[in-house]
C-alpha angles and dihedrals in degrees: 000000000000092000092048093050091047091053092048092050092049090053095046115117131180129357123328112276093220125055121220089253091054091049091050091050091049092052090050090051091050091051090050092049089051089070095048111131094026112167116207114228094021132091106258124202091236090057092052093053093045094046093050092047091051093049097044112093126226112289095033114148115218126205119187126197124213124279142071090308089062091059090051091047094049091055099060113008107119119214117199100189138024117284094012091118118056114185127159114230134166103043088014099206116208114229093045099111105070098040089046090052091050090050092049091051093046091050089075100031127103109219128180111265093002128115105206128170101250092188095049091108130027110270092010111212092029128125119310125192127188122202111197141158122240090252096053091041091055090058095061106013095121089065084078085083089065092051091048092048091057094042095242113171095215121163110217117188114192117201097215118197102134095244149077090249099184090056092045092053092048093048091048092049089057093047093248123143113253105267130182094344101118120109113214114246112258128178093239097186090050090048090051092050091049089056094052098266136113116256134194136168123216134180102176139053090245091053092047093049090050091052091048095046093088099016095108097041097112101272119181096230138036123279117215116197117192106206111196100212134188112234098212092106091054091053093046097047106032 
C-alpha cells in the first residue's frame, strides 16, 4: 500500500480534480445508496453490518467471507489500524471467514506448547468478529470445535438467507433459471451449541443489538449469531 501511494503521488500533476465539497457530496451519495432496497420491519444486511461495527470495540479484527454480505461489509466497515480488516478478494474463496477468524484470534493467544506470533496483528488477543454467509459458513462450520477447544471468544455473525445469493443474482441477470443455489436449512444455533459454542438466532435489529451487547465482553467460547436477513438490498444494489 505504501509503495502504491508513493508511486501515485510521484505521478500526480496539476491541481486535484475533485474539491473537498465534491468529495463530501460523493461520500453522502454513497452512504445513501448503501441503504437502497431497505425493507421496513425486516432485518436488512446493511443494518447487520452497521450494528456489528457499532458494537465492536477498538482493536477488533474483522474477517469477512465471500458473498453479497462481503460487498455490503466492504462499503462501510471502518478499520482503524493496519490488518484489522481481513477480506479475501481476487479468486474470493468461500469458506475463508471462519478459519481466518480463528487464525487472527490465535495470533495473539498464548497456548500451552504452542509458539504463536503474539504481535502478528495489532492488539493480539483482542476481539475478533467474522461476518459470513450461510453458504460459506456451511463449508467450514465444524472448525468451531477448534475455536471452542482453545477458548477463543470469537463472534461469528451468519447472514442467513438460505441461498448462494451472489450466484442467484448472476444467474438471474443472464436470464437463467435459478439452479443449485439453495442452501439446506440448518439449525445454526443448535449446531454451534453442539460444537461447544454459544448460539442465538435473531431476525430484528433489536434482537441483534441485544445479542451483541455482551458479545465482546471476554467470553471463554465462541458466540455464533444467526441473522435472518432479507435479500432485497442485495437485489437492489448488485
